[in-house]
Backbone as JSON, one array per atom type, in Angstrom:
{
  "sequence": "XXXXXXXXXXXXXXXXXXXXXXXXXXXXXXXXXXXXXXXXXXXXXXXXXXXXXXXXXXXXXXXXXXXXXXXXXXXXXXXXX",
  "N": [[0.84, -1.17, 0.0], [0.59, 2.17, -0.9], [1.93, 5.33, 0.26], [-0.23, 7.99, 1.26], [-1.0, 10.89, -0.75], [-0.52, 14.11, 0.35], [-2.17, 17.13, 0.46], [-2.3, 20.56, 0.93], [-5.1, 22.42, 0.76], [-5.33, 25.21, 0.68], [-2.99, 26.04, -0.37], [-2.8, 24.68, -2.8], [-5.4, 24.6, -4.3], [-6.48, 23.86, -6.79], [-5.82, 21.24, -7.24], [-7.86, 19.67, -6.34], [-9.63, 19.2, -8.44], [-8.24, 17.36, -9.9], [-7.91, 15.19, -8.16], [-10.49, 14.34, -7.27], [-12.14, 12.99, -9.33], [-10.99, 10.44, -9.58], [-10.28, 9.23, -7.2], [-10.82, 8.37, -3.75], [-11.13, 10.62, -0.97], [-9.81, 12.15, 1.98], [-10.59, 14.58, 4.32], [-8.81, 16.2, 6.67], [-9.13, 17.76, 9.67], [-7.39, 20.04, 11.67], [-6.64, 21.06, 14.94], [-5.41, 24.16, 15.46], [-4.03, 25.22, 17.69], [-3.42, 23.11, 19.46], [-2.51, 21.21, 17.73], [-3.8, 18.85, 17.16], [-5.75, 16.32, 15.56], [-9.05, 17.04, 14.86], [-11.36, 16.03, 13.59], [-12.37, 13.81, 10.88], [-13.36, 13.86, 7.46], [-14.73, 11.9, 4.89], [-14.91, 10.74, 1.52], [-15.79, 8.08, -0.46], [-14.21, 6.28, -3.22], [-16.1, 4.85, -4.77], [-18.42, 6.31, -4.41], [-17.8, 8.63, -5.74], [-17.62, 7.63, -8.31], [-20.25, 7.21, -9.0], [-21.14, 9.71, -9.34], [-22.15, 12.31, -11.41], [-20.61, 14.48, -13.91], [-21.5, 17.16, -13.62], [-22.52, 17.21, -10.99], [-20.19, 16.53, -9.68], [-18.59, 18.78, -10.08], [-20.04, 20.59, -8.53], [-19.73, 19.42, -5.98], [-16.98, 19.74, -5.71], [-16.77, 22.53, -5.64], [-18.23, 23.11, -3.31], [-16.64, 21.8, -1.4], [-14.24, 23.25, -1.58], [-15.17, 25.74, -0.66], [-15.92, 25.08, 1.95], [-13.45, 24.35, 3.05], [-12.14, 26.75, 2.93], [-13.02, 28.08, 5.11], [-11.86, 26.91, 7.26], [-9.27, 26.77, 9.63], [-6.99, 25.13, 9.46], [-6.66, 22.6, 7.3], [-6.33, 19.46, 5.73], [-6.05, 17.77, 2.66], [-6.15, 14.45, 1.86], [-5.07, 12.23, -0.42], [-6.21, 9.07, -1.23], [-4.82, 5.82, -1.72], [-3.02, 5.59, -4.72], [-0.77, 6.08, -7.5]],
  "CA": [[0.0, 0.0, 0.0], [1.43, 3.35, -1.02], [1.64, 6.42, 1.17], [-1.16, 8.94, 0.65], [-0.52, 12.19, -1.15], [-1.13, 15.1, 1.22], [-2.22, 18.43, -0.2], [-2.95, 21.62, 1.68], [-5.92, 23.04, -0.29], [-5.13, 26.64, 0.61], [-1.81, 26.23, -1.21], [-2.99, 24.09, -4.13], [-6.81, 24.21, -4.39], [-6.84, 23.29, -8.09], [-5.59, 19.79, -7.23], [-9.13, 18.98, -6.08], [-10.21, 18.77, -9.71], [-7.49, 16.18, -10.35], [-8.09, 14.07, -7.24], [-11.84, 13.87, -7.01], [-12.74, 12.03, -10.25], [-10.35, 9.13, -9.63], [-9.85, 8.71, -5.92], [-11.48, 8.83, -2.55], [-10.3, 11.58, -0.28], [-10.09, 12.41, 3.39], [-10.26, 15.92, 4.78], [-8.39, 16.09, 8.07], [-9.14, 19.07, 10.32], [-6.4, 20.07, 12.75], [-6.71, 22.15, 15.91], [-4.19, 24.93, 15.28], [-3.31, 25.47, 18.93], [-2.93, 21.87, 20.04], [-1.94, 20.35, 16.7], [-4.46, 17.55, 17.19], [-6.81, 16.13, 14.58], [-10.35, 17.15, 15.52], [-12.23, 15.06, 12.95], [-12.08, 13.48, 9.49], [-14.47, 13.67, 6.54], [-14.24, 11.02, 3.83], [-15.78, 10.33, 0.43], [-15.21, 6.88, -1.06], [-14.11, 6.29, -4.68], [-17.32, 4.36, -5.4], [-19.38, 7.41, -4.39], [-17.41, 9.53, -6.82], [-17.89, 6.97, -9.59], [-21.68, 7.35, -9.29], [-21.43, 11.13, -9.42], [-21.98, 12.88, -12.74], [-19.67, 15.6, -14.01], [-22.09, 18.38, -13.08], [-22.55, 17.08, -9.54], [-18.81, 16.53, -9.22], [-18.15, 20.19, -10.03], [-20.7, 21.18, -7.37], [-19.05, 18.89, -4.8], [-15.66, 20.37, -5.66], [-16.96, 23.91, -5.21], [-18.64, 23.11, -1.9], [-15.5, 21.41, -0.59], [-13.32, 24.39, -1.53], [-15.75, 26.76, 0.2], [-15.85, 24.59, 3.32], [-12.06, 24.39, 3.51], [-11.73, 28.15, 3.05], [-13.44, 28.54, 6.42], [-11.18, 26.11, 8.27], [-7.93, 27.32, 9.85], [-5.96, 24.22, 8.96], [-7.27, 21.36, 6.84], [-5.47, 18.78, 4.76], [-6.71, 16.81, 1.79], [-5.28, 13.29, 1.74], [-5.47, 11.34, -1.51], [-6.06, 7.68, -0.82], [-4.3, 4.97, -2.79], [-1.9, 6.22, -5.42], [-0.52, 5.53, -8.83]],
  "C": [[0.89, 1.24, 0.0], [1.02, 4.41, 0.0], [0.67, 7.38, 0.49], [-0.45, 10.22, 0.24], [-1.24, 13.22, -0.3], [-1.03, 16.46, 0.55], [-2.9, 19.41, 0.74], [-3.76, 22.44, 0.67], [-5.78, 24.55, -0.37], [-3.92, 26.97, -0.27], [-2.07, 25.79, -2.65], [-4.44, 23.66, -4.33], [-7.19, 23.56, -5.71], [-6.59, 21.79, -8.17], [-6.87, 19.01, -6.94], [-9.73, 18.45, -7.37], [-9.51, 17.53, -10.24], [-7.81, 14.98, -9.47], [-9.5, 13.5, -7.24], [-12.4, 12.87, -8.02], [-12.19, 10.61, -10.11], [-10.09, 8.49, -8.28], [-10.77, 9.15, -4.8], [-10.58, 9.87, -1.89], [-10.72, 11.68, 1.17], [-9.7, 13.84, 3.68], [-10.0, 15.82, 6.27], [-8.32, 17.5, 8.67], [-8.24, 19.03, 11.55], [-6.63, 21.29, 13.63], [-5.38, 22.9, 15.86], [-3.37, 25.12, 16.54], [-2.68, 24.2, 19.48], [-2.27, 20.95, 19.02], [-2.56, 18.97, 16.65], [-5.55, 17.5, 16.12], [-8.15, 16.17, 15.32], [-11.36, 16.19, 14.91], [-11.82, 14.85, 11.5], [-13.39, 13.42, 8.72], [-13.93, 12.84, 5.38], [-15.32, 10.77, 2.78], [-15.09, 9.19, -0.29], [-15.17, 6.98, -2.58], [-15.41, 5.84, -5.35], [-18.42, 5.43, -5.39], [-19.08, 8.38, -5.52], [-17.74, 8.94, -8.18], [-19.36, 7.12, -9.99], [-22.07, 8.81, -9.51], [-21.16, 11.64, -10.83], [-21.05, 14.07, -12.73], [-20.23, 16.88, -13.38], [-22.11, 18.35, -11.55], [-21.14, 17.1, -8.95], [-18.28, 17.95, -9.09], [-18.77, 20.89, -8.82], [-20.03, 20.72, -6.08], [-17.7, 19.57, -4.61], [-15.77, 21.79, -5.13], [-17.33, 23.98, -3.73], [-17.48, 22.76, -0.99], [-14.51, 22.56, -0.47], [-13.85, 25.48, -0.59], [-15.67, 26.35, 1.67], [-14.43, 24.71, 3.87], [-11.56, 25.82, 3.68], [-12.06, 28.71, 4.43], [-12.78, 27.78, 7.57], [-9.74, 26.62, 8.4], [-6.85, 26.42, 9.26], [-6.63, 22.9, 8.58], [-6.38, 20.76, 5.76], [-6.3, 17.8, 3.96], [-5.73, 15.67, 1.55], [-5.82, 12.38, 0.65], [-5.2, 9.91, -1.08], [-5.6, 6.84, -2.0], [-3.1, 5.66, -3.42], [-1.7, 5.55, -6.74], [0.76, 4.74, -8.84]]
}
């Protein structure tokens, strides 16, 4: 099993368009003061496979907006090439 690719969406938000069609992802929220993970959100690859292009674009937009309001969040690509 390969190591996940970790992307900070505030630095590279356009990578969401590359990751979402082909892979599941995990959004990891980190408490900035304590450096502890507060919670995880995950979407499985099979859920993305059932999602049409239009809905995928909407999901991508909503995810970017949600992450813009979080102090520190990381997008972790599952699997790998």
